[in-house]
N, C-alpha and C positions, 0 to 999 in steps of 0.2 A: 348184305347181312352175313354175319359169320358167328360160329359157335365152336368153342373147344369141347370135344367129345372126350370125356375121361373113361378109359376102359379098365384101369387098374387102380381104383381108389385106395387099396390097402398100400401099394407101393407109392401112390401120390402122397399119402399122409406121411410116410417115412421120409420121403424126399423133402417134403416141407420142413420137417422138424430138423433135418440135417443141414438146411440152409447153405446148399452147394451152389456155386457160380452156374450162370446159364450160359451155355455155349450157343451162338447163333451161326448157322451155316445155310448157304444156298449157292447154286452155281454162280461162279464168278471167275475172274481172270485166272487161267491156269487150272480151274476147278480145284483150287488149293483147299478152300474151306470145305468143299463137298467131300473130297477124298479124305481130308482129316476127319471129319465127323463119322464118315463110313467106317473107316478104319478103327476108330475108337469104339463105335458101337459093337463091331463084330469081335474085335480083340478082348474087349472088356465084359462081353456078355451083357450088354445093356437091356434094360426092361422098357418095353413099350408102354408108356403112360397113357397115351391118347393121341388124337389127331385133330387136325383143323377141318371143320366143315363150313364151306362158304360158297355162295353162288358166284363169286368172282374167281374161284380157282379154275385154272384151265382143265378141261375135261380130260384128264389123264389118270390112269390107274396103273400102279407099279406092281408087277407079278414077278415073285420069286419062287421058282419050283412050283409052280401053280397055285401060289398063294397070293391073292390080291391085297392091295393096301392103298389107301390114299397117298398123295404125293407130299403132304406136309404133315409131320408127325413129331411128337415129343417123347424123348427117351430119357432114361436115367441110369447112370452107373453109380458106383460106390463114391465117386468124387466129383462128378459133373452132371448136371442136367444139360440136355441137348435138344435145341429147337431147330428142325431140320426141313428144308424144302428140297426135294429132290428133282424139281422142274424149275427151269428159269421163268421169272415172272416179267411181263412187260412193264415199262416205267410207269404206266397208269395205275399199277397195283403196289407200287413200292411203299407209297405212304400207308396204305392199309395194312401191308406186312409189317411196317414199323409199329403200328398201333397194336397189332396182334402180338408181337414181340414183347411190347411192354406188358400187355395184359397176361402173358404166359409167365413173365417174371413175377408178377404180383400173385398170380395163382400159386406159383411153386415157393413163395416167400424166399426167393433169392435176392440178395442184396447187390450183386454185381454181374453185368453182362460183358462176356468176353467173345470177341469174334476175330477172325483172321482172314486175310485175303492176299491174293498174288498181287504183286505190283510189276508190270512188264519191264524187263531189263533187255535192252537190245544185244547186250553181250552174254545173255544166259546160255547160248550154245557153247560158249568157251569155258563155262564153269563146270568142271568135272566132279568136284567134291561138295557135297552139303555143307561142309565147313566153311566154304567160300561164299555161300549165299548170304547176302546182306539181309539184316532184319531191322525193322524200324517199329516204333511204338507211338501211339497217340492215346490220349485218355482224358478223363475229366471227373471231378468230384470224388477223387480216391481218398480224400481226408474225412469222408463221411464215416460216421460210427458204424462199425461192423465189418469194415474192410480190414483183412489181415495185414499187420505190419510188414510181413515178408513179402506180400504183393506190392505194397507201397515201396519197399526198398528196391525190388526188381525193377519196377517201372521207373523210379527215379534215377536208377543207374543205367538205363537202357538208352540206345540211341534214338532220338525223337524224329519224327517225319515232319518234313517241311514241303508243301506242295498243295496240290488240289486232288479232290477226289469226286467222281461223278458216278453214281450207280445206287444199288439198293443198300449198300452200307451207309451211304451218305445220308439217305432218308432215315435208316435207323439211328444214326448218330445224331442227326438234327432233332429227332423226336425225343431221344433220351436227354439232350441238352434242355429241351423245353420242360421236361418232367424232373429236372436236376437229379437224374439217376446215374450212379457210378458206372463207368464203363471203360474197357481196354479193347483197343483194336490193334493187331499185330499184323504188319505187312512184311511179306517176304519176296525177295526176287523170284520171278517166275517167267515162263514163256507167255506170250500174249494169246496165241491161238491154239495151243496145245496143252493137253492135260499134263500136269506136272506133279507126279507123285513124289519126286525127290524134294520139291518145295514143301509139299504136304508133310513129309517126314521132318524137314527142318522146323515147321511150324509145331509139330507134335513135341519136339525137343524143347521148344520155347515154353510150351504149356507144361512140360514136365518140370522145368526150372521155376516158372511162375507160381505154380500150384503145389510144388513139392510132391509130384506124383511120378509114376514109373510106368509109362505105356511105351512098350516095345515097338521098335519101327523096322525090324529086320524083315518080317514077312511083307511089310509094305514096299520096301526096297527090292525084295526078290521078285515081287509081282509088278514091278514098274512097267515093263513092256506090256504085259497083259491089260493092265489098267489104262494105258495110253490108247490101246487098240479098242477097248471096250467103250471108252468115254469119249472117242473123237467126235462123234455126231453131236453129242451133248455140249461139247465145247464150242462147236460150230453155232448151234443154237444160242448159246450164251453170248458169244461174240456179237451176233446179230442184234440182241437185246441192248448190249452196251453201245454199239453204234447208234441205234435208235435214240438212246438216251442222250447222246451227244448232239444229235440233230434237234431234239426237243429243247434241251436246256441251253444250248450254245456253249456248253463247257466241254472239255476233252473227255471222251468216253471212257477213259481209264485214268489211274493215278499217274501223276508225272512228278519228276524230281525237280527241285529248285536249288 
């Protein structure tokens, strides 16, 4: 069982009327998506709209300067809604998370889901500039009414991903295909086992271009070493879940290039 608990209904209604895309983030390869979402929330002064209450969520409470909160939350900025899990989920919960992602989309009256993830590059250590990080797109149903033409144009001119994905984003993608729901997933070169704030900064630049917004990445890059140190243990836990997914599905635990 699960329930979305809305704690700020005034801003919830404003968000519904604005029809903003829903950005979905959870711990993944390089923690790229999680770092991206956290930076957007902090730098944009995001509003906490609510959180997910479910008996299947791991018994974890996040505490910031003495203030506790559940690990799966919903935020809103002027340009984006964000559905964020700050804890890795085991493969048995990925389908449930995908269902809740879709329910959150409908509650917020959003028409597009956007996600981003790292894709491991064995030569990542040799890449010194974020300008050299490769970016790939995948998506579906973008001709649906309500999708901005600028978003379509950006997607159509992007380099497309070919390969296989296994993990929580695969569960979300497959569920959105079932529901004929428009989505875009952005994949960025990243480390496999280490938090990668530089790849997160590259992802933010892609979101800026895709959505015609202007989220600054300078502070994120400045705090790169601090983020890597603080998020190291979470990256290890996430890697374990990815390995487990490969054992259960017989598929590679991370995205691969073809």
